[in-house]
N, C-alpha and C positions, 0 to 999 in steps of 0.2 A: 541295772544298768549296768553293770560290769560284761554281763554276758554279750549285750551289742554295742559295745566298744573294739573299737581296734586294736588289734594284740594282745588286751586282758580278755578278750572277748571267746580266744582262743582256745583259753585252758580254765577261765570258769564255768561252770556247769550250771548252769542256769536254768535248765530245766527240775536238774536234781533238785537245788537248793529251794526253788518255786514249791516241787512236788512234797518235802520235808516240812517245810513251814506251813504249808495249808494242811497239812494233819493235824498242828497243834488248833488247830480252830474250833470253837467250840459252838460258836452260835452265828447267826446272819449278820450281827454286827461287824463280829470279828470278820465272818466271808467276805464281806464290801469292805472293809476297811484293810484287808490284804489285797483284794484284787484288784482295789487302788490305788493302792504300793506300787503290785507290783508292773500295773498298767502305766503309771506316771516313772517308774524306772526305767521300764524298756523305751518309754517313747523320748525321753532324757538322753540312753544309751547313743538309740537310732537318729536323733541332733546332733547328738556328738561329732557321729561317726560324720554326718554329711557334713557339717560346719570343718573340720579337719579335711576331709577332701576339696572344700571347696577354699578353703586357704591353704594347702599343701596340697592336694592334688600329688603330682608326680615325684616330688622331693620324698615322698613318702614310701611310693612303689619302690623307689632306685636305692631307698634306704638298706642299712644292714638287717633292721628286722623287715623290711619289706622284700627285701631276698630269699626272706627263710620260708614264709609267705609262698614262696613259691610263683614263677609268672603261670605257669599252668593256672593257678585257681584265679589267678590276677585278670589272666585275659578270658578266662570264662564269665566274672562276674561281668568285664567291662560288654564280652557280646551279648548279655544276658539282660544287660540293661539297654543295650544298642538295640538289641531288637524287641524289648516287649516294654520297655518304658516301667511306667507304676507299678505293674503285674508282677515284673520282675521282683520290684522294692518288697511287694508283698509277701511271692511264694519266699524268696530269700530269708523269709523271718522263720522258716520251720527247715532251712538247710543247714548240715552242719559247714563252717568254715564259710560259706557266703553270707550270713548271719551280721557274719562283723565286715565280710570285704563291701559287700553290694552298697548300705547308707556310702562310703567312703568316695567307690566307684558316683554314684550316683550325684556325691556333692561335687566333683571332679569335673563331672559333665554338666552340657548345658540344663540340666534338668531344674527346674524352677524347686527351691522349698516346698512353694504349696500343695506343685502335686506331689511329689514324697511326702509331706506328712501326714496327704489324706490315704496315701495309699497305707502308708505306714499304722497311722491310728487303726484302720478296720484287723490288718496282721495282728493287731498288738493286740487286740480287745481279745480276737478270735483264741491266741494263743494261752492270754493271760487265762479266761477265762475254762478255759480245758485243762490248765494244769490245776489250779486254786480246783475247779470244780469234783477235779477224782481227787485229788488230795482229801477236800474237804467227804466228797461221799464216801474213802476208804476209812477215814475216822471215825464218821457215822453210825457207818456197817458196824465196826468193831464196837464202838458203845453199845449198840443195840443186840448183837449176838454175841458179845465177849461175856457181857451178864448170865447168858440162858445157855450158853454154849460153850461147853470144854476146848474146842478149836476156832475160840474168836481170832486170835491172833495169825492163825493162819490162812482164814478169807482175807484178815487185813494184807498180809503180804502176798493175797495170791491178787486180790483186787488192784495193789499197786503194779506186781509183776506183769499182769495183763496188759495195763495199759503202758507199760516202757516195752511191751514186746511189740503191741497194736503201731507205740508211735515209732520206734525202734525203723519196723517195714512199713510204715506208708512216709516218713522220711525218706527211706531209700527209694520207693517209688515215683515218689516226688523228682528227688535229684535224678532221676533218669526220666522223666518227661523235660526238670530243666534242662536235660543235655539235650534232649529230642526236640525240642523248640526253639534253641540256638542253633541246630545242626539244619534244621526246616528252614530257618531264616537265614542261614548262610546258602545254603543250595539255592533258593529261590534268586538272592543276590545275583548269586555266580550266571544263572540263568536268565537275568535280566542283560550281563553285561553280554553274554555270548550274541544273546537275541536282536 
């Protein structure tokens, strides 16, 4: 919940917290309980951000804390929401910084909560399932391999590190795609104004 909240979400490593917590899952009931908690927490955090944006909008953006985030990040979130709407909400869940800003910007915009939450539920479900699933897989692999193999801990660490590396590069690629989407939409609008 804290990771998707404005300001706090910029310093809380939600991905890491969920991944570490999921390595403690011992059976399917634990798996689904943790998955439900992570999903509920992320939905509450995103909804909280949306309603903060709806209630306080521009005041937050131009506050001292809002200025620390940087106008460039706010403008990116604005342009992304304006150009892609609900899709921007879903994609932002996987992007650093924007995952905390987009809910606030969506709330401050004319986007209806029903549209916002529909896109958020899908994105949060994918995010929560991926992180809880990989942590559980790493722990289960360690349990099976650790008893038979001297290097069980290395396999466990390798699974986690491989996942984190893949996620890092996927986020970078997704961020570049988001920037290209915003720039393409700006170019299209400029062309319409010229024509």
